[in-house]
C-alpha positions as CSV (number, residue, x, y, z in Angstrom):
1,M,-30.8,-18.1,-44.7
2,S,-32.9,-14.3,-45.0
3,E,-31.7,-11.7,-43.8
4,K,-34.7,-11.0,-41.4
5,S,-33.7,-14.8,-40.0
6,Y,-30.2,-13.5,-40.1
7,R,-31.0,-10.7,-37.8
8,I,-33.1,-12.3,-35.1
9,K,-30.2,-14.9,-34.7
10,R,-27.8,-11.9,-34.3
11,G,-29.9,-10.2,-32.0
12,A,-30.6,-13.4,-30.0
13,T,-26.7,-13.7,-29.8
14,E,-26.2,-10.1,-28.3
15,V,-28.8,-10.8,-26.0
16,V,-27.4,-13.6,-24.4
17,V,-24.3,-12.4,-24.8
18,H,-25.2,-9.2,-22.3
19,L,-27.0,-11.0,-21.0
20,A,-24.1,-13.5,-19.1
21,R,-22.1,-11.1,-18.9
22,Y,-24.5,-9.3,-16.6
23,V,-24.8,-12.2,-14.7
24,M,-20.8,-12.6,-14.4
25,L,-20.7,-8.7,-13.3
26,I,-22.8,-9.2,-10.7
27,A,-21.9,-12.5,-9.0
28,C,-18.3,-10.9,-9.2
29,G,-19.7,-8.0,-7.3
30,Y,-21.5,-9.9,-5.0
31,V,-18.7,-12.1,-3.9
32,L,-16.3,-8.7,-3.4
33,L,-19.1,-6.7,-1.5
34,Y,-20.9,-9.7,0.5
35,P,-18.3,-9.1,2.9
36,F,-17.6,-5.5,3.5
37,L,-21.6,-5.1,3.5
38,Y,-21.7,-7.7,6.2
39,M,-19.2,-6.5,8.3
40,I,-20.9,-2.9,8.0
41,A,-24.3,-4.6,9.1
42,G,-22.0,-6.8,12.1
43,S,-20.8,-3.6,13.5
44,F,-24.0,-1.8,15.0
45,K,-25.4,-5.3,15.7
46,G,-26.1,-5.2,19.3
47,L,-26.0,-7.9,21.6
48,L,-29.3,-9.1,21.6
49,D,-29.3,-9.0,17.3
50,V,-26.0,-11.0,16.9
51,N,-27.6,-13.7,18.8
52,D,-31.5,-13.6,16.9
53,P,-31.0,-16.0,13.9
54,T,-34.2,-13.7,12.2
55,V,-31.8,-10.5,12.4
56,N,-29.4,-10.9,9.1
57,W,-28.7,-7.5,7.7
58,I,-31.0,-4.8,9.1
59,P,-30.4,-4.6,12.8
60,K,-33.2,-4.8,14.8
61,H,-31.6,-2.6,17.9
62,F,-29.0,-0.5,16.2
63,S,-26.4,0.1,19.0
64,M,-22.5,1.7,18.4
65,E,-21.3,-0.3,21.6
66,S,-19.2,-2.6,19.0
67,I,-17.3,0.3,18.0
68,Q,-16.7,2.1,20.9
69,Q,-15.0,-1.4,22.4
70,A,-13.3,-1.5,19.7
71,M,-12.1,2.0,19.9
72,K,-11.7,1.2,23.3
73,Y,-9.6,-2.1,22.8
74,M,-7.6,-1.0,19.5
75,D,-6.5,2.5,21.4
76,Y,-7.5,3.4,18.2
77,W,-6.9,7.6,18.1
78,R,-3.5,6.9,19.8
79,S,-2.4,3.9,17.3
80,F,-3.9,6.0,14.5
81,G,-1.4,8.7,15.1
82,Y,1.7,5.8,15.2
83,T,0.0,4.7,11.8
84,V,0.0,8.1,10.3
85,L,3.9,8.5,11.6
86,Y,5.2,5.4,10.1
87,G,3.4,5.9,7.2
88,A,3.2,9.4,6.1
89,G,7.3,9.4,6.2
90,S,7.9,6.2,5.0
91,V,5.6,7.1,1.5
92,V,7.5,10.8,1.2
93,L,10.6,9.0,1.5
94,Q,9.9,6.7,-1.0
95,F,7.7,8.4,-3.5
96,C,11.3,10.5,-3.5
97,T,13.9,8.1,-4.0
98,S,12.0,5.2,-6.4
99,A,11.4,8.6,-8.3
100,L,14.7,9.7,-8.3
101,A,16.5,6.5,-8.8
102,A,14.1,5.9,-11.3
103,Y,15.0,8.1,-13.4
104,G,18.1,7.5,-13.3
105,L,18.1,4.0,-14.8
106,A,15.1,5.0,-17.6
107,R,17.4,7.6,-18.7
108,F,21.1,7.6,-18.2
109,K,23.4,4.9,-19.6
110,F,26.1,4.3,-17.2
111,K,27.6,1.2,-16.5
112,G,26.6,-1.1,-13.5
113,R,23.3,-0.1,-15.3
114,T,22.0,-3.5,-15.9
115,V,23.4,-4.8,-12.3
116,L,21.1,-2.0,-11.0
117,V,17.7,-3.0,-12.8
118,G,18.5,-6.5,-11.9
119,M,19.0,-5.6,-7.9
120,M,16.1,-3.6,-8.2
121,M,13.6,-7.0,-9.8
122,L,15.1,-8.5,-7.2
123,T,14.0,-6.7,-4.1
124,I,10.5,-7.2,-5.9
125,L,10.6,-11.2,-6.4
126,V,12.1,-11.1,-2.8
127,P,9.3,-11.2,-0.2
128,A,10.0,-9.2,2.8
129,I,10.2,-12.4,5.2
130,M,13.2,-13.5,3.7
131,I,15.7,-10.7,4.8
132,I,13.2,-9.7,8.2
133,I,16.1,-11.4,10.5
134,P,19.4,-9.5,8.7
135,Q,17.3,-6.9,9.0
136,Y,16.5,-7.1,12.4
137,V,20.1,-7.2,13.1
138,L,20.8,-4.2,11.3
139,F,18.4,-2.2,13.2
140,Y,18.9,-3.7,16.3
141,K,22.6,-2.6,16.5
142,M,22.6,0.0,13.0
143,D,25.9,0.1,11.9
144,F,27.5,1.5,8.9
145,L,30.7,-0.8,7.3
146,G,31.5,-2.5,10.9
147,I,33.0,1.3,11.5
148,L,31.2,1.7,15.0
149,G,31.5,-2.1,16.1
150,L,35.3,-1.1,15.1
151,V,35.2,2.0,17.9
152,N,33.3,-0.5,20.2
153,R,35.9,-3.3,20.4
154,L,38.8,-0.1,20.4
155,S,37.5,1.7,23.1
156,G,34.4,-0.1,25.1
157,V,32.3,2.3,23.7
158,D,28.9,1.2,22.0
159,L,27.8,3.6,20.1
160,R,25.6,1.0,17.3
161,P,22.1,3.1,17.7
162,N,19.2,0.7,18.8
163,L,16.4,1.9,16.2
164,L,14.2,-1.1,16.9
165,D,10.8,0.7,18.7
166,T,11.6,3.7,16.7
167,P,10.3,5.3,13.3
168,F,13.5,5.2,11.8
169,A,13.3,1.4,11.4
170,F,10.8,2.3,8.4
171,W,12.2,6.0,7.3
172,I,15.5,4.6,7.1
173,P,15.0,1.3,4.1
174,S,12.6,3.6,2.3
175,M,14.6,6.5,2.1
176,L,17.0,4.6,0.3
177,G,14.8,2.9,-2.2
178,V,14.7,-0.4,-0.2
179,G,11.4,0.2,1.8
180,L,8.2,-1.5,1.8
181,K,7.2,-2.4,-2.4
182,G,10.1,-0.2,-3.3
183,G,10.7,-2.2,-6.2
184,L,7.7,-2.2,-7.6
185,F,7.8,1.8,-7.1
186,I,10.5,2.0,-9.2
187,Y,9.4,-0.3,-11.7
188,I,6.4,2.1,-12.2
189,F,8.0,5.3,-12.6
190,M,10.9,4.1,-15.2
191,Q,8.1,2.7,-17.3
192,F,5.9,6.1,-17.2
193,F,9.7,8.1,-17.4
194,K,10.7,5.3,-20.8
195,S,7.6,7.2,-22.4
196,L,8.3,10.7,-22.0
197,P,9.9,12.4,-25.2
198,K,13.2,13.4,-24.7
199,E,12.8,15.8,-26.8
200,I,11.4,17.8,-23.9
201,E,14.3,17.1,-21.6
202,E,17.2,18.3,-24.4
203,A,15.1,21.5,-25.0
204,A,15.3,21.8,-21.2
205,W,19.0,21.1,-21.0
206,I,20.2,23.5,-24.2
207,D,18.1,26.2,-22.0
208,G,20.5,25.1,-19.2
209,A,18.4,23.4,-17.0
210,G,20.7,20.3,-15.4
211,P,19.5,17.1,-15.4
212,F,18.0,17.6,-11.4
213,K,16.7,20.7,-12.4
214,T,14.6,19.1,-15.3
215,F,13.5,16.2,-13.2
216,T,12.1,18.3,-10.3
217,S,10.5,20.8,-12.6
218,L,9.8,19.2,-15.8
219,V,9.5,15.2,-15.3
220,I,7.5,15.3,-12.0
221,P,4.8,17.7,-13.0
222,S,4.3,15.9,-16.2
223,S,3.6,12.4,-14.4
224,S,0.9,13.4,-12.5
225,T,-0.6,9.5,-13.7
226,A,2.5,7.5,-12.4
227,V,2.6,9.9,-9.1
228,V,-0.9,9.4,-8.3
229,T,-0.3,5.5,-8.7
230,V,2.7,5.5,-6.4
231,L,1.1,7.4,-3.7
232,I,-2.2,5.7,-3.5
233,F,-0.4,2.0,-3.6
234,S,2.7,3.7,-0.9
235,V,0.1,4.7,1.6
236,V,-2.4,1.9,1.2
237,W,0.5,-0.7,1.7
238,N,1.8,0.6,4.3
239,W,-1.3,1.2,5.7
240,S,-2.3,-2.1,5.8
241,D,1.2,-3.5,6.8
242,S,1.2,-5.2,10.2
243,F,4.5,-8.0,9.4
244,L,7.1,-5.4,10.0
245,P,5.7,-3.4,12.5
246,S,4.9,-6.7,14.3
247,M,8.7,-7.3,14.1
248,F,10.3,-3.8,14.7
249,L,7.8,-2.8,17.4
250,T,7.5,-3.3,20.8
251,T,5.3,-0.7,21.6
252,N,3.4,2.0,20.4
253,Y,1.9,-0.4,17.6
254,P,-0.3,1.2,14.6
255,L,-3.7,0.2,13.6
256,S,-2.6,-2.6,11.6
257,V,-1.3,-4.5,14.4
258,Q,-3.7,-3.5,17.4
259,L,-6.3,-4.8,14.7
260,E,-4.9,-8.8,15.0
261,N,-4.6,-8.1,19.0
262,L,-8.1,-7.2,19.3
263,Y,-8.8,-10.3,17.1
264,S,-6.7,-12.7,19.5
265,Y,-8.3,-10.6,22.7
266,M,-11.7,-10.9,21.6
267,F,-11.1,-15.1,19.9
268,G,-13.4,-17.0,21.6
269,T,-16.5,-14.8,21.9
270,S,-20.0,-15.2,20.7
271,N,-20.2,-12.0,19.7
272,P,-18.1,-10.7,16.4
273,G,-19.3,-7.4,16.7
274,P,-15.9,-5.9,18.1
275,L,-14.2,-7.0,15.7
276,L,-16.3,-6.4,12.9
277,A,-16.0,-3.4,13.9
278,G,-12.6,-2.7,13.6
279,C,-12.0,-4.4,10.8
280,L,-14.6,-0.9,9.8
281,L,-12.5,1.9,12.0
282,F,-9.9,0.3,10.0
283,L,-10.5,0.4,6.7
284,L,-12.5,3.5,6.6
285,P,-9.6,6.4,6.2
286,A,-8.0,4.1,3.1
287,V,-11.2,3.7,1.4
288,L,-12.1,7.5,2.1
289,F,-8.6,8.2,0.3
290,Y,-8.5,5.9,-2.4
291,V,-12.1,7.3,-3.1
292,L,-10.5,10.8,-3.4
293,L,-8.5,10.0,-6.0
294,Q,-10.4,6.6,-8.0
295,K,-10.4,9.1,-11.0
296,K,-6.3,9.5,-11.4
297,F,-6.0,6.1,-10.2
298,I,-7.5,4.4,-12.7
299,A,-6.7,7.1,-15.3
300,S,-3.2,6.2,-14.3
301,I,-3.0,2.3,-14.4
302,S,-3.2,1.7,-18.3
303,T,0.0,4.7,-17.8
304,S,2.0,3.5,-15.9
305,G,2.9,0.0,-17.3
306,L,1.8,-2.0,-14.0
307,T,-0.7,-3.5,-16.3
308,G,2.3,-5.5,-18.6
309,M,4.2,-6.6,-15.1
C-alpha cells in the first residue's frame, strides 16, 4: 500500500470515527434534553394548544395559566420556604460533620477505626427505606439510651419529645453525620484528604496548631474541590428528596412532596400543563444552583475520588 493510499484510508477512518462520535453525542443529548424541553414547552401552552394536535413545540396561544395553577396548588412560596428551612440546615450540619469525621478517619490511626469505616460504608449500601420504621419510632418519642423512658416509668411524666413535623427530624441525623447520603459525603472527603500532603499539616503542628485548628484553617481552605462536590450533591439531594419528608411530616410540606400531591390532584385530567409547570418550578432553583457552580463541580469530580467508586 502506497503512502498516499494509507493517508486516504487513515483520513477516511478518522472521519467515520468522528461522525459516529457526533451521532452518539447528538442521540444521547436528544434523549436527555427531550423531556426537559417538552416540559418547558408544555408549561406555557394554553388549553386550546393542549387539545390542538398541530401544536407540538411552540405554543400558538402563550399562556401563564399553568404556571399560576401549579403555584396555587403547590402553595409554592410557602413550600419553597419550608424546603429551604429543612434543606439548608441539613446541608450545613451534614457538611460540617462529614468533613470532620472524614478528616479523623483519613489522618489518624486509632482503635476501632476499621469498624467505623465499615459502618460508614454500610450507611452507603443500606437504603433509607430499610431503616425508616426505627427512625420514625425514634423521632416519635425521642429518647437517649432510654433515660427519658425510665423517668416516665418511675414518675409517670413523659418527657420524650415528638420531633415529627419539625425540622429536627432532618437536622439531628445530619448533625450526627448520618443524614441523607452522609456516608457518601464522608467517603468523598476521605478520598480527598488522603491526597493532601502530610508535610503541610506537620508544619502546622510544629508551629503550634492543634488538629482542630489545622483542620479549620488549613485543610478545609485547601479542599475547595471536595467542598464544592459535597455542597452540590447535598443541596440537590436534599432539595429533591420526597421520601423522608413524606414520612416525617403531616403538614408544612416541602416542594418535593407538594409536587407529588399536585400529580395526585391532576391525575386523570386532560390538561398536563399544571403538572409540567410544577415540575419546571421545582427543578428551576436546583438547575440554577448547579449552573452557578458547574465549572468548579466538573473540575472537582476528577480529584474527589468519586469516579473510582
